[in-house]
N, C-alpha and C positions, 0 to 999 in steps of 0.2 A: 242381884241378877239370878235367874234361874240357870241351871245347868245347861237347859236346851238352848238358850238365847246364847249362852257363851260359848257354845259349839258352833252355832250358827254364826257368830261373829269372827271365829277363828277361821271358818272356812272361806268367808268372804275376804279376809286379810290374805289369805295364802292364794286365792283367784287373782287378786289385785296383785301381788308380787309376782306372780307367773306371767301375768299380761305385761307388766313392765318390763321383766327381763326379755320377752319376745320383742318388744318394741325397741329395746336399746341394742339389741344382738339379733340382727335379721340373718337368715339362712343365707349362705354364701352361693352366689350364683354360678351355675356349672363353668367350669374353666375351658378355654379353647387352647389349641396347641398340641404338643405332642402327645399329651395325657388325655386328650378330648376327642370324641369321634368325629367332630366337624374339622375340614380343612381349613388351612389358613389362607386367605386370599393373597396373591403375591402377584409381581410382574416379573418376567425373565427377560433374559438377552442371550444370544447364542455366543459362544466364543467364535471367533473368526481367526484364520490363519492367512498371511499374506504379507506382502511388503509395508513397511511402515517408514514415515520420513520423521526424525525427530526434530523438533523445532525449538527455537529460543523465542520468548517474549520479551519484548523490548519497548520502550518508550520513544516514539519519533516525533518529528516536527516537520509539517509540511513547509515547502519554500517555493517561490515562483521559480519557473523554469527560465525566465529572464525579467529583470525590472529595469525600468528607466525613468527619470524625472524628466519630464519634457519641458523644453525651454526654446524660447524663440531664436532663430540665427540672426535676425535683424532686429534693430531697436525700433519702437513706434508705440502708439496708442493701441491698447486691446479694444476692438471694436466689439466683438461678441464671442461667447462660448458655445460650441455645437455638440455638445455631449451632455448625457444625464450623468451626474454623479453614481458611480458604482454600475454604471452599465456595460454592456460587451459591445466592443468596437472592432471593425475589420481593419487590416492593413490599408494604409491609404486614407483611411476616412477622416474627414475634416474634424479637428478637435477645437480648434480656435482661429480667428481672423483678425488680423491687425488692419489699423487704417491704412489705406494704400495709395492716398492722393499724392503724398510727398514721394514716395517711391514710383508712381506712375509719371510724376512730373521729370523725375531723374531719368527714367526709362526714355521719354520723349526726347529729353534732351540730348541723350546719347544717341538715338535714332537720327536727330538732326545733324550731328557732327558726322555720322556715317555717309549720310547724304551728301553733304558738302565736302568730304573726302573723295567720294566717288566722283563728283563733277572735277574736281581739281586733278584727279588721277586721269580722268578721261583728257582734259587739256595737256596735262604733261606728256601723256602717250601721242597726242595728235602733233604737239611740238617737236617730239623726238623723231617722228616719222618725218616731218616736214624738214627739220634740220639735216637728218641723215641724207636726204635726197640732194640738199644743197651743199652738204659736205661732199658728196661723191663728185659733184660739178665744180668743186673748187670755189663755191661763192662765199663759204664762212670757214673760219678757221677751227682746227681740232679744240682750241681751248673753249671757244664758242659752243662747240656741240657738246663738249663733256660737260658744261653747265647744264644744259638741257638734260643731258643722261642723268646727273646728279638730281636734278628736280623731278625726274620721273621716279626715282628711287625713294626720295623724301615723301612723295605723295603715296606710294605703296605702303610706306611705313606707317604714315599718318593713318592710313585707312585701316590698316591692320590693328593698330591700338586702339583706335576708337570703335573698332568691330568688338576689341576685347570688353572695352567699356560698356558698351551696349549688352553684351552677353551677361557681364557682371550686374547690370541694372535690371536685366531681365530675371536673373536669379534672386536677386533681393526681393523683386516683386513677387516672384513664386514663393519666396521663404514666408511672406505675409500670410498664407495659408498653411497653419500648422497642422500636419497630418499624423495619425497614428503611425509608428515604424513596424508594428507587427500586431497580430490578432491578441486581443487581451482584454482585460478589465479595468475601468477606469476609477480613481479614487475620488476624494472629494477634491474641488477645484482650489488652488492655493493663490488665485489672483481673480479678480472680477473685472467685467467690462468697465472701460473709463481709465483703467489705471494704465500708467506708463511702463512698458516692458523694455528691459535693457537685453541686449544681445548677448546670450549665454550667462545671463546674470539672474534672471527672474524665473523661479519655478512656476509653472503653469498647473500641472497635474501630473500624479505618479501613476504608471502604467506598468499593470503586471500580466506577464504571460501565464496561462494557468493551464493550458491545453497543449501540451503534457505538463505535468507538475512534477516536482521532487519531494521525497521525503526523506530527511537525513536523521539518523540515529547512531547512537555510539555502542559499539559491541565490545565486550570484556575480551581482553587481548588472550586469554586461554581458549577462547572460540575461535580465534582467527583461522587456525589451522584446518579446522573442519569447513569453514566457510570457503578457504581455497580449495580444499579437495572437491567441494561441491561445485565450485565454479569450473573445475578442470573437467567435470563431467558434462558441463552445458550451463545454458542460462538457468540462474537461480531464480525461482519464484518467490516473490514477497507479498503479503498479504497485509492489508491496514484496516483497521477498524476504529471508528470513531467512538471515542467513549460515551455511554448513555444513548447510543443511536442505534436500535434495533431495526432500523428500516432497512431494508435491501440486504444483499449479500456482502461480505467483506470484499474490499477494492483490490484487485489484483494487478501486481507491477513487477517490474523485472529489476535486479539488482544490477547497478552499472557502473558503479564508482566505489572503490577500496581506496582510503587514504594512503600514501606512503611512509606512515610514521605514526608510531604509537604515542598518544599522550602521556608523558612521565608522570604527570601530577594525579590523573585519574586512572591511568592503567587501562585505558579504552582507546579505540581507533575509529575513525569517523566512516561510516558509510552511506550511500545515497541509493535511493531505488527511484526509477521513473514509472509514473503511472499516467495513463492517457486522460482520466479524469473527464470523461464524456459528458457526465451529468452535472460535473461542478461540485461534487460533495466534498471535495477537499478545497481548503482555502488556506493561503499562504499565512503563516504563523500558527495554524492549529495544531494541537497535541493530538495522535493517533498511537494506537496500539499496534506495533509491529510485530508480525509472526514471520521468522526466517527460519527455512529449515537448515539443517546443518549435516545430520548424518541419515542414510536409509538402511534399516534393517530389512534384509532380503526377505526373510521368512520368520515371522514373529505370531505367536498366539497372543490375542487381546481381548479384552473384556471392557465394558463401560467401568468409569472409574468409581461410579457410584456401588458397584457389586462389591467393591472390596470393604472387608471388616478388619478389625483388628484386636488381639486379645493379649495377654501376657505372654503366650506361646508363639505370637506372631501374626502375621497376616493370613486371612483366610476368607473364602467365599463358600456359599451355600449352592451345591450343586442339587439340580432336581433331577431325581433318578426316573427311569420308565415306570416304576411303581408309584408314582407320585409322591414319594416321599425325599426328604432333603437330606444331603449328606454335608456336614461341615468338615470342609476340605482346607488344609494348610497348604499355602502355595508360596512359590518364590517371584515377589514381585521384580519387575524391570523398571525401563523409564517410562515415563508418561508423555503421550502427545496426541494432541487434538481430541482430549477428551476421552482417550482410552489408555488402559493399562497394560502393559505388556507383562505378560506371564512367562517366567523363564523355566518354571518347572512346577508341576502338580496339575496341571490341567491340558485337555486335550481340544483340537478344534471341534466344533459340533455339539459340545456339553453345553447345557442350558444353566446359567446361573442367576441367581435372584437379585433383581436390581431395586425391588421396593418391597416393604414388609419383613426385612430381615429382623426386626426387633422383636417379633412374636415368634420367631422360630427357635428349635432347637435341634438337636441331632435326631433324626429319624422322624421329624414331624411331618404330617401330611398336609399337603398345599393344594389350591385350585388357583392356575393360572388364569389371571383376568385378562380379559381381551385389552 
């Protein structure tokens, strides 16, 4: 091979090596952040000053305001059911109907006895009046008059007794109509038409009153003092959130019951809150997330919890200055409530803190606040 060809071949090899190096090691892209001229896009929030209620988050369970297992007051055959399972019913609304033929016959028999007693009473009254005149004229003895006086008393007593029997028969007939004792929601039927129902023995349906409704939850005994202080200031508002349900705002209720003893086995005390439950979002037996305020801080500086960052030196936030640059400022955090972090020291109300985009920031970085 000639020297020219050797030189040409070496040049080609050098060019191939340079091209391969450039392909495997591309030039780095220009960086953004503190050392770049392009500002970092961030979202910010303003530190606020004002009162803040500290809260406890607990798990509660809804329970019916009142619940009753509906039974018949008299025995008989179930003729019909007058409700749809799981439906809302009003107080006095018909739930079930018993066969009334036997009860109606007993009532008619009692009415006949009353009519007979009334006729006998009228005869006894007439006899007494007649024999009272005869006694005054000396035509009958006092013993005969006393007999008719006693007959009148017996007739009055018999009428009173049979009237009571008539009222009882009427009441039993009325009990054949089984009605709702209060507004509520029915469960599934526990007996069906055609079955023989025993007085105070056969369950027909369970009725729950759910407007209003209660939510029961257990509070750690260490927080009981704070709750009692809150009750001393006035009614304590309780909020309930249904797990996994983002529809609608949390339900608002009022704390109405604090048990009189702490459970020694768990170190908790039972509390109950009243909820109006107008849209029936709460159902007996349902688990809910309960938020209970315990203490009020009258004057607190707060920021969203997402603004807080941590390092080996402690907690800090990125504060956006008037020149559009951020300052990494270390703060003293306090308690957390309602998604906001109390800042005890290191931040003033009105200052802007970064809530999104902190991972791209360093001390002195330029930022652009996104709308």
